[in-house]
C-alpha positions as CSV (number, residue, x, y, z in Angstrom):
1,M,-18.2,50.3,227.0
2,G,-21.7,51.6,227.7
3,G,-22.9,54.7,229.3
4,V,-25.9,57.0,229.4
5,K,-27.0,58.9,226.3
6,K,-29.7,61.4,225.9
7,K,-32.4,60.6,223.3
8,K,-35.2,62.9,222.1
9,F,-38.6,61.1,221.8
10,N,-41.9,62.8,221.1
11,G,-40.3,66.2,221.9
12,E,-39.1,65.0,225.3
13,E,-35.6,64.1,226.3
14,Y,-34.9,60.7,227.9
15,E,-31.8,59.3,229.3
16,I,-31.3,55.8,228.0
17,L,-28.6,53.2,228.6
18,D,-26.2,53.1,225.7
19,H,-24.7,49.7,225.2
20,D,-22.5,47.8,222.8
21,E,-24.1,45.0,220.8
22,V,-23.4,41.6,222.3
23,P,-22.9,39.0,219.6
24,G,-25.7,36.5,219.6
25,F,-27.8,38.3,222.2
26,R,-30.3,39.8,219.8
27,T,-30.8,36.3,218.1
28,A,-31.3,34.7,221.5
29,F,-33.8,37.4,222.5
30,H,-35.8,36.8,219.3
31,I,-35.8,33.0,219.8
32,I,-37.1,33.4,223.4
33,I,-39.8,35.8,222.3
34,T,-40.9,33.5,219.5
35,V,-41.0,30.5,221.8
36,A,-43.0,32.5,224.3
37,V,-45.5,33.6,221.7
38,I,-45.9,30.1,220.4
39,Y,-46.3,28.8,223.9
40,F,-49.1,31.3,224.7
41,I,-50.9,30.5,221.5
42,Y,-50.7,26.8,222.4
43,I,-52.1,27.4,225.9
44,F,-54.9,29.7,224.8
45,S,-55.9,27.5,221.9
46,N,-56.2,24.5,224.2
47,A,-58.1,26.3,227.0
48,H,-61.7,25.5,226.3
């Protein structure tokens, strides 16, 4: 399962949530982001 793990970034330590990869979650995330970007491009290209 997940937990909290410390990570150094730019010389500072951050506590980040460590999690197991969920199958298909990353793919779904990329699809949603892609659709959102295309949608915004569509909106702004038609806003005259």
